[in-house]
Backbone as JSON, one array per atom type, in Angstrom:
{
  "sequence": "XXXXXXXXXXXXXXXXXXXXXXXXXXXXXXXXXXXXXXXXXXXXXXXXXXXXXXXXXXXXXXXXXXXXXXXXXXXXXXXXXXXXXXXXXXXXXXXXXXXXXXXXXXXXXXXXXXXXXXXXXXXXXXXXXXXXXXXXXXXXXXXXXXXXXXXXXXXXXXXXXXXXXXXXXXXXXXXXXXXXXXXXXXXXXXXXXXXXXXXXXXXXXXXXXXXXXXXXXXXXXXXXXXXXXXXXXXXXXXXXXXXXXXXXXXXXXXXXXXXXXXXX",
  "N": [[0.85, -1.18, 0.0], [0.61, 2.19, -0.87], [1.17, 5.75, -0.45], [1.92, 8.08, -2.01], [3.58, 7.79, -4.98], [6.2, 7.77, -7.3], [6.8, 6.3, -10.41], [9.4, 4.9, -12.31], [11.17, 4.42, -15.46], [13.51, 2.93, -15.31], [15.64, 1.48, -12.7], [16.51, 3.96, -11.35], [16.71, 7.4, -10.37], [17.26, 9.15, -12.38], [16.16, 8.19, -14.68], [13.45, 7.9, -17.11], [10.23, 9.3, -16.36], [7.45, 7.28, -15.58], [4.81, 6.76, -14.48], [2.43, 7.63, -11.88], [1.59, 6.41, -8.74], [-1.61, 6.14, -7.23], [-2.98, 7.46, -4.12], [-3.31, 5.01, -1.62], [-3.24, 2.93, -3.41], [-2.57, -0.43, -4.41], [0.36, -2.11, -5.29], [1.74, -4.64, -7.36], [4.67, -6.34, -6.95], [7.32, -7.69, -8.82], [10.03, -7.92, -9.2], [12.95, -7.45, -7.3], [15.56, -5.27, -6.89], [18.21, -4.46, -5.26], [17.56, -1.53, -3.53], [15.43, -0.96, -5.04], [12.25, -1.62, -6.61], [10.38, -3.44, -9.01], [7.41, -3.04, -10.85], [4.65, -3.87, -13.03], [4.17, -1.42, -14.08], [6.38, 0.13, -13.79], [9.5, 1.18, -12.15], [10.2, 1.66, -8.63], [11.45, 3.27, -5.62], [11.87, 1.4, -2.76], [12.6, 1.74, -0.13], [11.29, 2.88, 2.14], [9.01, 1.45, 2.41], [6.82, -1.29, 3.21], [7.06, -4.5, 2.06], [4.89, -7.07, 1.19], [4.01, -10.59, 1.02], [2.12, -11.59, -1.84], [-0.7, -12.83, -3.6], [-0.61, -13.44, -7.0], [-1.49, -13.0, -10.49], [-0.18, -14.56, -12.77], [1.24, -16.25, -15.59], [3.97, -18.37, -16.54], [7.31, -19.34, -17.69], [10.26, -21.4, -18.24], [13.69, -21.39, -19.42], [15.61, -23.32, -19.2], [15.99, -26.56, -17.6], [14.8, -26.47, -14.25], [15.24, -26.97, -10.82], [12.89, -26.95, -8.27], [12.41, -25.45, -5.05], [11.02, -27.18, -2.38], [7.88, -26.62, -0.61], [7.92, -27.6, 1.87], [9.86, -29.12, 4.53], [11.08, -31.34, 3.56], [12.97, -32.47, 0.92], [11.78, -32.54, -2.45], [12.66, -33.01, -4.99], [11.58, -32.07, -7.36], [11.35, -31.04, -10.73], [11.17, -28.39, -13.11], [10.51, -28.11, -16.5], [11.67, -26.76, -19.68], [9.22, -25.08, -21.68], [7.17, -26.13, -20.21], [4.0, -25.69, -18.7], [3.55, -23.16, -16.36], [2.35, -21.82, -13.34], [2.22, -18.82, -11.44], [1.87, -18.4, -8.15], [2.48, -16.76, -5.99], [4.58, -13.97, -5.18], [7.51, -12.97, -3.59], [9.89, -10.73, -2.59], [12.81, -11.79, -4.04], [11.89, -14.21, -4.94], [9.65, -16.69, -6.28], [6.56, -18.32, -5.8], [5.72, -21.14, -7.37], [3.77, -23.33, -9.51], [2.97, -26.42, -11.07], [1.2, -28.91, -12.96], [2.0, -31.06, -11.49], [3.6, -30.36, -9.34], [4.58, -28.09, -6.7], [6.27, -25.23, -5.51], [9.09, -23.17, -4.42], [11.07, -20.84, -6.33], [13.86, -19.07, -7.8], [13.38, -15.75, -8.98], [15.01, -14.94, -11.02], [15.37, -17.11, -12.63], [13.07, -17.39, -13.98], [10.74, -16.72, -16.53], [8.41, -14.38, -16.68], [5.17, -14.04, -17.87], [3.02, -11.46, -19.25], [0.22, -10.26, -17.27], [-2.89, -11.96, -17.69], [-6.23, -12.37, -18.81], [-6.94, -14.88, -19.41], [-6.34, -16.81, -17.58], [-8.2, -18.74, -16.3], [-8.44, -20.6, -14.31], [-7.63, -19.55, -11.91], [-8.68, -18.83, -8.64], [-8.78, -17.34, -6.16], [-10.31, -16.73, -3.69], [-11.83, -15.97, -0.6], [-12.25, -18.33, 2.0], [-13.53, -20.97, 4.17], [-12.74, -23.68, 6.33], [-14.74, -26.52, 6.11], [-14.97, -28.99, 7.2], [-14.04, -31.35, 9.82], [-11.27, -31.52, 9.76], [-9.0, -30.26, 7.48], [-6.63, -31.3, 5.28], [-3.51, -30.2, 4.08], [-1.43, -30.73, 1.26], [1.75, -31.36, -0.39], [1.44, -31.78, -3.06], [-1.21, -31.93, -5.55], [-2.54, -34.38, -4.7], [-3.18, -37.29, -2.8], [-0.94, -38.75, -2.32], [1.07, -37.0, -1.97], [3.29, -35.22, 0.27], [2.16, -34.6, 3.59], [1.45, -31.41, 4.75], [0.16, -29.67, 6.59], [-2.59, -29.51, 8.89], [-5.73, -28.07, 8.76], [-8.05, -26.72, 11.0], [-11.62, -27.1, 11.66], [-13.53, -24.38, 10.54], [-11.35, -22.72, 10.1], [-9.89, -19.9, 8.52], [-9.03, -19.32, 5.11], [-7.38, -18.83, 1.9], [-8.36, -19.53, -1.34], [-6.44, -20.24, -4.03], [-5.88, -21.38, -6.59], [-7.46, -23.65, -8.76], [-7.38, -27.07, -9.53], [-8.9, -29.47, -11.04], [-10.4, -31.53, -8.69], [-8.94, -30.51, -6.69], [-7.4, -27.8, -4.83], [-5.22, -25.02, -4.65], [-4.19, -23.8, -1.64], [-3.94, -21.02, 0.51], [-3.04, -20.51, 3.72], [-2.66, -19.12, 7.03], [0.0, -19.71, 7.64], [1.02, -21.43, 5.73], [1.25, -22.69, 2.34], [-0.43, -24.89, 0.33], [-1.78, -27.9, -1.21], [-5.22, -28.71, -1.15], [-8.31, -30.57, -0.72], [-11.01, -29.48, -2.61], [-13.58, -29.89, -1.77], [-13.44, -29.69, 0.95], [-13.74, -27.09, 1.72], [-15.61, -24.09, 2.28], [-16.78, -21.41, 0.42], [-16.93, -18.11, 1.35], [-19.02, -18.5, 3.38], [-18.8, -18.83, 6.88], [-18.3, -21.48, 9.05], [-19.51, -21.27, 12.19], [-20.22, -22.27, 14.76], [-20.89, -25.22, 16.68], [-23.94, -26.79, 17.53], [-26.68, -28.03, 19.57], [-29.94, -29.38, 19.21], [-32.78, -28.38, 21.18], [-35.19, -29.52, 21.36], [-37.6, -31.88, 20.0], [-39.48, -33.51, 17.42], [-37.76, -31.41, 14.97], [-38.56, -29.41, 12.28], [-36.79, -29.4, 9.18], [-35.78, -27.27, 6.73], [-35.59, -26.48, 3.2], [-35.16, -24.82, 0.04], [-35.21, -22.44, 1.43], [-36.08, -20.57, 4.43], [-38.84, -22.0, 6.11], [-39.93, -23.15, 3.81], [-39.73, -25.77, 2.06], [-40.07, -28.84, 3.63], [-37.46, -30.96, 4.29], [-36.62, -32.85, 6.0], [-36.28, -34.08, 9.41], [-35.01, -32.88, 12.48], [-33.48, -34.54, 15.17], [-33.91, -34.79, 18.77], [-31.4, -33.15, 20.59], [-29.66, -33.43, 18.52], [-26.55, -32.99, 16.93], [-25.4, -30.24, 15.16], [-23.91, -28.14, 12.59], [-23.67, -24.7, 12.7], [-24.12, -22.42, 10.23], [-24.99, -19.87, 9.64], [-27.44, -17.19, 9.7], [-30.8, -15.96, 8.95], [-31.92, -12.67, 7.78], [-33.65, -11.74, 9.7], [-32.88, -13.05, 11.95], [-34.29, -15.08, 13.09], [-34.17, -17.54, 11.99], [-31.96, -20.3, 11.44], [-29.2, -21.27, 9.45], [-28.1, -24.42, 8.71], [-25.85, -27.26, 8.89], [-26.07, -30.7, 8.66], [-24.65, -33.75, 10.03], [-24.42, -35.53, 7.94], [-23.88, -33.92, 5.84], [-25.99, -32.6, 4.65], [-27.67, -29.53, 4.07], [-29.68, -26.87, 5.44], [-32.57, -25.09, 6.78], [-33.69, -24.17, 10.08], [-35.84, -23.19, 12.83], [-34.51, -20.67, 14.96], [-35.2, -20.63, 17.63], [-35.1, -23.13, 18.7], [-32.56, -23.74, 19.47], [-29.92, -23.39, 21.74], [-28.16, -20.96, 21.52], [-26.26, -17.92, 21.0], [-27.14, -15.55, 18.61], [-26.2, -13.16, 17.65], [-23.59, -12.71, 16.58], [-23.51, -14.26, 14.34], [-23.06, -14.78, 10.81], [-25.02, -13.25, 8.19], [-26.96, -15.07, 5.98], [-27.47, -14.8, 2.59], [-29.29, -14.65, -0.53], [-30.81, -16.96, -0.87]],
  "CA": [[0.0, 0.0, 0.0], [1.43, 3.38, -0.95], [0.46, 7.02, -0.35], [2.22, 8.8, -3.23], [4.77, 7.1, -5.46], [6.55, 7.98, -8.69], [7.33, 5.11, -11.04], [10.39, 5.26, -13.33], [11.4, 3.41, -16.49], [14.64, 2.14, -14.87], [15.86, 1.64, -11.26], [17.32, 5.15, -11.06], [15.92, 8.62, -10.41], [17.56, 9.88, -13.61], [15.46, 7.59, -15.81], [12.21, 8.58, -17.51], [9.01, 9.16, -15.56], [6.48, 6.38, -16.18], [3.47, 7.06, -13.98], [2.4, 7.91, -10.46], [0.59, 5.59, -8.05], [-2.59, 6.91, -6.48], [-3.03, 7.16, -2.68], [-4.01, 3.78, -1.27], [-3.16, 1.92, -4.47], [-1.73, -1.6, -4.15], [1.21, -2.45, -6.43], [2.31, -5.98, -7.36], [6.11, -6.28, -7.22], [7.83, -8.98, -9.26], [11.49, -7.92, -9.2], [13.62, -6.6, -6.31], [16.95, -5.03, -7.25], [18.71, -3.55, -4.24], [16.49, -0.78, -2.87], [14.4, -0.67, -6.04], [11.29, -2.68, -6.89], [9.75, -3.28, -10.31], [6.05, -3.47, -11.09], [4.37, -3.84, -14.47], [4.05, -0.02, -14.49], [7.65, 0.82, -13.66], [10.34, 0.97, -10.97], [10.1, 2.64, -7.56], [12.33, 3.08, -4.48], [11.02, 0.79, -1.75], [13.25, 1.83, 1.19], [10.4, 3.25, 3.24], [7.77, 0.71, 2.28], [6.79, -2.68, 3.64], [6.62, -5.42, 1.0], [4.24, -8.25, 1.74], [3.68, -11.6, 0.01], [0.81, -11.36, -2.47], [-1.11, -13.76, -4.65], [-0.63, -12.71, -8.26], [-2.12, -13.72, -11.59], [0.77, -14.64, -13.87], [1.74, -17.51, -16.09], [5.41, -18.21, -16.71], [8.03, -20.45, -18.29], [11.71, -21.41, -18.0], [14.48, -21.71, -20.61], [16.39, -24.52, -18.9], [15.39, -27.28, -16.46], [15.02, -25.82, -12.96], [14.74, -27.7, -9.66], [12.23, -26.02, -7.37], [12.54, -25.68, -3.61], [9.69, -27.59, -1.89], [7.28, -25.77, 0.41], [8.05, -28.28, 3.15], [11.26, -29.31, 4.9], [11.59, -32.57, 2.94], [13.2, -32.24, -0.52], [10.9, -33.32, -3.31], [13.35, -33.32, -6.22], [10.74, -31.73, -8.5], [11.99, -30.21, -11.74], [10.33, -27.75, -14.12], [11.2, -28.22, -17.77], [11.32, -25.74, -20.67], [7.93, -25.22, -22.36], [6.14, -26.63, -19.29], [3.1, -24.64, -18.23], [3.83, -22.81, -14.96], [1.56, -20.76, -12.73], [2.87, -18.11, -10.34], [0.86, -18.2, -7.11], [2.86, -15.65, -5.11], [5.93, -13.44, -5.36], [8.02, -12.25, -2.43], [11.28, -10.33, -2.79], [13.38, -12.31, -5.29], [11.45, -15.59, -5.13], [8.27, -16.88, -6.73], [5.93, -19.6, -5.51], [5.22, -21.6, -8.66], [3.15, -24.64, -9.5], [2.62, -27.07, -12.33], [0.17, -29.93, -12.69], [2.53, -32.13, -10.65], [4.48, -29.9, -8.28], [4.47, -26.71, -6.24], [7.44, -24.9, -4.71], [9.71, -21.86, -4.6], [12.23, -20.76, -7.21], [14.38, -17.72, -7.97], [12.77, -15.0, -10.07], [15.97, -14.79, -12.12], [15.27, -18.3, -13.49], [11.68, -17.47, -14.43], [10.28, -15.72, -17.48], [7.02, -14.14, -16.34], [4.36, -13.47, -18.95], [2.14, -10.39, -18.78], [-1.06, -10.72, -16.72], [-3.84, -12.28, -18.75], [-7.56, -12.77, -18.34], [-7.17, -16.26, -19.82], [-6.04, -17.74, -16.48], [-9.53, -18.92, -15.71], [-8.38, -21.52, -13.19], [-7.38, -18.85, -10.67], [-9.89, -18.69, -7.84], [-8.54, -16.19, -5.27], [-11.51, -16.48, -2.92], [-11.79, -16.27, 0.82], [-13.02, -19.53, 2.31], [-13.39, -21.51, 5.52], [-12.76, -25.14, 6.38], [-16.09, -26.98, 6.4], [-14.9, -30.33, 7.81], [-13.31, -31.36, 11.09], [-9.85, -31.34, 9.49], [-8.64, -30.19, 6.07], [-5.2, -31.57, 5.18], [-2.81, -29.62, 2.94], [-0.38, -31.59, 0.74], [2.7, -30.71, -1.29], [0.97, -32.0, -4.43], [-2.65, -32.16, -5.62], [-2.68, -35.83, -4.67], [-2.99, -37.78, -1.43], [0.39, -39.34, -2.22], [1.99, -35.94, -1.61], [3.61, -35.11, 1.7], [1.24, -33.8, 4.36], [2.09, -30.2, 5.24], [-0.53, -29.04, 7.7], [-4.02, -29.77, 9.02], [-6.48, -26.88, 9.13], [-9.23, -27.13, 11.77], [-12.94, -26.63, 11.29], [-13.73, -22.95, 10.68], [-10.13, -21.95, 9.8], [-9.97, -19.07, 7.33], [-7.98, -19.58, 4.12], [-7.61, -18.25, 0.58], [-8.24, -20.5, -2.42], [-5.66, -19.53, -5.04], [-5.9, -21.98, -7.92], [-8.14, -24.93, -8.76], [-6.99, -28.08, -10.5], [-9.81, -30.59, -10.84], [-11.04, -31.53, -7.36], [-7.96, -29.98, -5.73], [-7.24, -26.36, -4.86], [-4.05, -24.5, -3.96], [-4.75, -23.07, -0.5], [-3.03, -20.2, 1.31], [-3.51, -20.28, 5.07], [-1.86, -18.13, 7.73], [1.41, -20.05, 7.7], [1.41, -22.39, 4.71], [0.56, -22.81, 1.06], [-0.41, -26.29, -0.06], [-2.94, -28.39, -1.94], [-6.27, -29.34, -0.37], [-9.5, -30.99, -1.47], [-11.92, -28.35, -2.69], [-14.79, -30.22, -1.02], [-13.22, -29.41, 2.37], [-13.8, -25.65, 1.97], [-16.78, -23.31, 1.91], [-16.43, -20.05, -0.01], [-17.78, -17.04, 1.86], [-19.69, -18.81, 4.63], [-17.92, -19.29, 7.95], [-18.91, -22.3, 10.08], [-19.21, -20.54, 13.41], [-20.39, -22.98, 16.02], [-21.7, -26.42, 16.71], [-25.05, -26.62, 18.47], [-27.59, -29.15, 19.71], [-31.34, -29.01, 19.32], [-33.32, -28.52, 22.53], [-36.53, -30.08, 21.23], [-37.68, -32.92, 18.96], [-38.65, -33.3, 16.22], [-37.75, -30.05, 14.44], [-38.56, -29.42, 10.81], [-35.57, -28.97, 8.5], [-36.31, -26.73, 5.49], [-34.68, -26.1, 2.11], [-33.93, -24.02, 0.06], [-35.39, -21.19, 2.17], [-36.81, -20.76, 5.69], [-40.28, -22.29, 6.08], [-40.37, -23.43, 2.44], [-39.99, -27.19, 1.85], [-39.49, -29.69, 4.68], [-36.66, -32.03, 3.69], [-36.24, -33.8, 7.03], [-36.54, -33.74, 10.81], [-33.86, -32.93, 13.38], [-33.78, -35.24, 16.4], [-33.56, -34.12, 20.02], [-29.97, -33.08, 20.9], [-28.83, -33.7, 17.34], [-25.44, -32.04, 16.79], [-25.33, -29.65, 13.82], [-23.0, -27.02, 12.4], [-24.42, -23.48, 12.4], [-23.4, -21.67, 9.21], [-25.43, -18.48, 9.6], [-28.83, -16.89, 10.04], [-31.46, -15.08, 7.99], [-31.83, -11.27, 8.17], [-34.46, -11.51, 10.9], [-32.27, -13.72, 13.09], [-35.21, -16.08, 13.64], [-33.89, -18.82, 11.34], [-30.54, -20.66, 11.35], [-28.79, -22.11, 8.33], [-27.4, -25.5, 9.39], [-25.37, -28.43, 8.16], [-26.11, -31.93, 9.46], [-23.42, -34.54, 9.94], [-24.35, -36.2, 6.64], [-23.57, -32.91, 4.84], [-27.2, -31.92, 4.2], [-27.82, -28.18, 4.59], [-31.04, -26.37, 5.42], [-32.98, -24.08, 7.76], [-34.57, -24.51, 11.19], [-36.07, -22.02, 13.69], [-33.44, -20.42, 15.94], [-35.7, -20.79, 18.99], [-34.87, -24.49, 19.17], [-31.14, -23.92, 19.72], [-29.45, -22.54, 22.83], [-26.96, -20.24, 21.12], [-26.41, -16.51, 20.7], [-27.12, -15.39, 17.16], [-25.77, -11.81, 17.28], [-22.36, -12.71, 15.81], [-23.61, -15.14, 13.17], [-23.18, -14.07, 9.52], [-26.32, -13.33, 7.53], [-26.92, -15.82, 4.73], [-28.33, -14.16, 1.61], [-29.33, -15.26, -1.84], [-31.55, -18.21, -0.93]],
  "C": [[0.89, 1.23, 0.0], [0.56, 4.61, -0.85], [0.65, 7.83, -1.63], [3.54, 8.28, -3.75], [4.97, 7.37, -6.94], [7.21, 6.72, -9.23], [8.19, 5.52, -12.23], [10.59, 4.11, -14.31], [12.55, 2.47, -16.13], [14.85, 2.36, -13.37], [16.85, 2.76, -10.94], [16.45, 6.39, -11.21], [16.16, 9.43, -11.69], [16.86, 9.32, -14.84], [14.13, 8.3, -16.04], [11.05, 8.28, -16.55], [8.02, 8.26, -16.3], [5.05, 6.72, -15.79], [3.56, 7.35, -12.48], [1.27, 7.09, -9.83], [-0.33, 6.48, -7.23], [-2.53, 6.57, -4.99], [-3.86, 5.92, -2.41], [-3.93, 2.68, -2.3], [-2.21, 0.79, -4.06], [-0.96, -1.95, -5.42], [1.74, -3.87, -6.27], [3.77, -5.89, -7.81], [6.59, -7.65, -7.68], [9.34, -9.03, -9.44], [11.98, -6.98, -8.11], [15.08, -6.49, -6.72], [17.5, -3.98, -6.29], [17.57, -2.87, -3.52], [15.38, -0.39, -3.83], [13.51, -1.89, -6.27], [10.61, -2.39, -8.22], [8.33, -3.81, -10.3], [5.82, -3.45, -12.59], [4.25, -2.42, -14.99], [5.36, 0.75, -14.37], [8.36, 0.51, -12.36], [10.06, 2.04, -9.92], [11.07, 2.28, -6.43], [11.5, 2.56, -3.32], [11.59, 0.88, -0.34], [12.28, 2.03, 2.34], [9.07, 2.5, 3.21], [7.92, -0.7, 2.79], [6.25, -3.54, 2.5], [6.05, -6.67, 1.64], [4.0, -9.27, 0.64], [2.29, -11.35, -0.56], [0.54, -12.45, -3.49], [-1.25, -12.97, -5.94], [-1.15, -13.61, -9.36], [-1.19, -13.72, -12.8], [0.94, -16.09, -14.32], [3.22, -17.3, -16.41], [6.0, -19.44, -17.39], [9.5, -20.35, -17.94], [12.41, -21.8, -19.3], [15.3, -22.98, -20.44], [15.71, -25.26, -17.76], [15.78, -26.63, -15.14], [14.44, -26.71, -11.86], [14.13, -26.71, -8.68], [12.41, -26.44, -5.92], [11.17, -26.04, -3.05], [9.18, -26.64, -0.82], [7.23, -26.48, 1.75], [9.54, -28.45, 3.42], [11.88, -30.55, 4.26], [11.77, -32.33, 1.45], [12.31, -33.14, -1.37], [11.56, -33.71, -4.62], [12.55, -33.01, -7.46], [11.47, -30.78, -9.44], [10.93, -29.63, -12.66], [11.13, -27.7, -15.41], [10.81, -27.08, -18.71], [10.01, -26.11, -21.37], [6.84, -25.83, -21.47], [5.3, -25.46, -18.79], [3.29, -24.41, -16.74], [2.88, -21.7, -14.53], [2.33, -20.13, -11.59], [1.8, -17.76, -9.31], [1.18, -17.03, -6.22], [4.29, -15.24, -5.42], [6.32, -12.7, -4.1], [9.5, -12.02, -2.59], [11.8, -10.94, -4.09], [12.99, -13.76, -5.55], [9.98, -15.63, -5.55], [7.78, -18.26, -6.29], [5.24, -20.05, -6.79], [4.59, -22.98, -8.52], [2.94, -25.11, -10.93], [1.53, -28.08, -12.0], [0.68, -31.01, -11.73], [3.35, -31.66, -9.47], [4.17, -28.46, -7.9], [5.68, -26.42, -5.37], [7.98, -23.52, -5.06], [10.87, -21.94, -5.58], [12.64, -19.29, -7.34], [13.69, -17.03, -9.14], [13.7, -14.88, -11.27], [15.91, -15.98, -13.08], [13.92, -18.39, -14.21], [11.38, -16.36, -15.43], [8.78, -15.53, -17.27], [6.3, -13.48, -17.51], [3.49, -12.35, -18.4], [0.86, -10.97, -18.19], [-2.06, -10.95, -17.84], [-5.16, -12.73, -18.15], [-7.85, -14.23, -18.68], [-6.91, -17.26, -18.7], [-7.3, -18.01, -15.69], [-9.51, -19.85, -14.5], [-8.07, -20.83, -11.87], [-8.7, -18.61, -9.94], [-9.81, -17.43, -6.99], [-9.81, -15.8, -4.52], [-11.27, -16.8, -1.45], [-12.7, -17.44, 1.12], [-12.75, -19.97, 3.74], [-13.46, -23.03, 5.44], [-14.14, -25.6, 6.84], [-16.13, -28.34, 7.06], [-14.07, -30.26, 9.08], [-11.81, -31.08, 10.88], [-9.62, -31.33, 7.98], [-7.12, -30.3, 5.97], [-4.64, -30.91, 3.93], [-1.63, -30.51, 2.57], [0.57, -30.79, -0.15], [2.26, -30.81, -2.74], [-0.55, -32.16, -4.41], [-2.98, -33.64, -5.72], [-2.44, -36.29, -3.24], [-1.65, -38.47, -1.24], [1.44, -38.28, -1.87], [2.24, -35.91, -0.12], [2.59, -34.21, 2.39], [1.98, -32.62, 4.98], [1.47, -29.69, 6.53], [-1.98, -29.49, 7.71], [-4.71, -28.51, 9.49], [-7.75, -27.3, 9.84], [-10.52, -26.56, 11.21], [-13.06, -25.13, 11.55], [-12.52, -22.1, 10.37], [-10.3, -21.16, 8.51], [-8.8, -19.36, 6.4], [-8.34, -18.86, 2.83], [-7.39, -19.34, -0.46], [-7.63, -19.79, -3.62], [-5.91, -20.07, -6.45], [-6.55, -23.35, -7.84], [-7.63, -25.82, -9.87], [-7.84, -29.32, -10.26], [-10.52, -30.48, -9.5], [-10.1, -31.02, -6.28], [-7.82, -28.48, -5.9], [-5.98, -25.98, -4.1], [-4.54, -23.52, -2.9], [-3.65, -22.27, 0.19], [-3.67, -19.97, 2.66], [-2.59, -19.27, 5.73], [-0.36, -18.42, 7.63], [1.91, -20.93, 6.56], [0.69, -22.14, 3.4], [0.67, -24.27, 0.65], [-1.71, -26.66, -0.76], [-3.93, -29.06, -1.01], [-7.42, -29.75, -1.26], [-10.51, -29.85, -1.46], [-13.2, -28.61, -1.91], [-14.67, -29.92, 0.47], [-13.4, -27.94, 2.71], [-15.13, -25.06, 1.51], [-16.31, -21.91, 1.53], [-17.44, -19.08, 0.59], [-18.42, -17.32, 3.21], [-18.71, -19.33, 5.68], [-18.7, -20.18, 8.91], [-18.54, -21.74, 11.44], [-19.24, -21.42, 14.64], [-21.15, -24.28, 15.8], [-22.79, -26.22, 17.77], [-25.88, -27.89, 18.5], [-29.02, -28.62, 19.78], [-31.81, -29.21, 20.76], [-34.75, -29.02, 22.52], [-36.52, -31.13, 20.13], [-39.15, -33.22, 18.7], [-38.75, -31.85, 15.74], [-37.69, -30.14, 12.92], [-37.27, -28.81, 10.26], [-35.96, -28.58, 7.08], [-35.2, -26.42, 4.48], [-35.53, -25.8, 0.87], [-34.03, -22.73, 0.86], [-36.14, -21.48, 3.47], [-38.3, -21.0, 5.45], [-40.81, -22.59, 4.69], [-40.72, -24.9, 2.26], [-39.31, -28.0, 2.93], [-38.76, -30.85, 4.02], [-36.23, -33.07, 4.73], [-36.62, -33.29, 8.41], [-35.25, -33.85, 11.61], [-34.28, -33.59, 14.68], [-33.4, -34.41, 17.62], [-32.07, -34.28, 20.3], [-29.1, -33.51, 19.71], [-27.78, -32.59, 17.2], [-25.35, -31.56, 15.35], [-24.31, -28.54, 13.79], [-23.83, -25.81, 11.97], [-23.6, -22.63, 11.44], [-23.79, -20.2, 9.17], [-26.89, -18.36, 9.98], [-29.46, -16.09, 8.91], [-31.41, -13.64, 8.53], [-32.62, -10.97, 9.43], [-33.82, -12.1, 12.15], [-33.13, -14.81, 13.69], [-35.0, -17.48, 13.04], [-32.38, -19.04, 11.26], [-30.31, -21.53, 10.12], [-27.8, -23.14, 8.87], [-26.84, -26.52, 8.42], [-25.4, -29.63, 9.1], [-24.84, -32.73, 9.24], [-23.3, -35.31, 8.64], [-24.08, -35.22, 5.5], [-24.77, -32.15, 4.31], [-27.32, -30.55, 4.86], [-29.26, -27.71, 4.48], [-31.29, -25.43, 6.58], [-33.86, -24.69, 8.85], [-34.74, -23.28, 12.06], [-34.99, -21.89, 14.77], [-33.89, -20.69, 17.36], [-35.42, -22.17, 19.56], [-33.4, -24.79, 19.43], [-30.7, -22.92, 20.78], [-28.13, -21.88, 22.47], [-27.3, -18.77, 20.9], [-26.26, -16.32, 19.19], [-26.55, -14.04, 16.71], [-24.57, -11.81, 16.35], [-22.39, -13.6, 14.58], [-23.7, -14.32, 11.88], [-24.58, -14.25, 8.94], [-26.17, -14.03, 6.19], [-27.94, -15.19, 3.77], [-28.38, -14.98, 0.33], [-30.07, -16.56, -1.92], [-32.89, -18.0, -1.59]]
}
């Protein structure tokens, strides 16, 4: 984030003026050269700025075979070959987090030829999400044969960066790895588990008080995903994965902090 910044054609104040960043504008940096940083709009002096890792939308390639550094502590021995399709998930200082259909890891920016941003990268997701299951496991590869990196608990916030089939590249607070897309909810945060205080309770879908699709048993344990705008209905998920609505009066929970579910 910058307040006022002049961008130059080269990493020197004597080079030509390129443009000026607006107050509050976010710039994506893909090259660091000493105290200078390069964006797609030009170079700027970054001495007084804080650079943070960012998810970016680039495709890339290499001219020679390159071994990538794994995102775990165990070497994977993965190589990227010339003409292989590469995605750039994140750039920080002089390194890029890259992925192919079979590997993900870090490599030096100097070994990477980054293509201009393109709207054709339709597989990028870049959506905020939450873990919807008891435990979402992140792997080094989009395959259960990959090394396990981390387990994210129910309700953990994450960012979905890139989807490949039924797998998604996930950025959590401390890791980036591959997880099953079915383990994540986009937008809705599972807030709390609750038990019914009566039986039986009608379970409605797709909207409150619309179509009864089942009955909740006494003290049945459910996951509360949100509420309607009135706060009188809760949007729930049963243990079999079925989602629907039931009256909030039958659950002993506070609803003030629950997110409002819209669009039903």
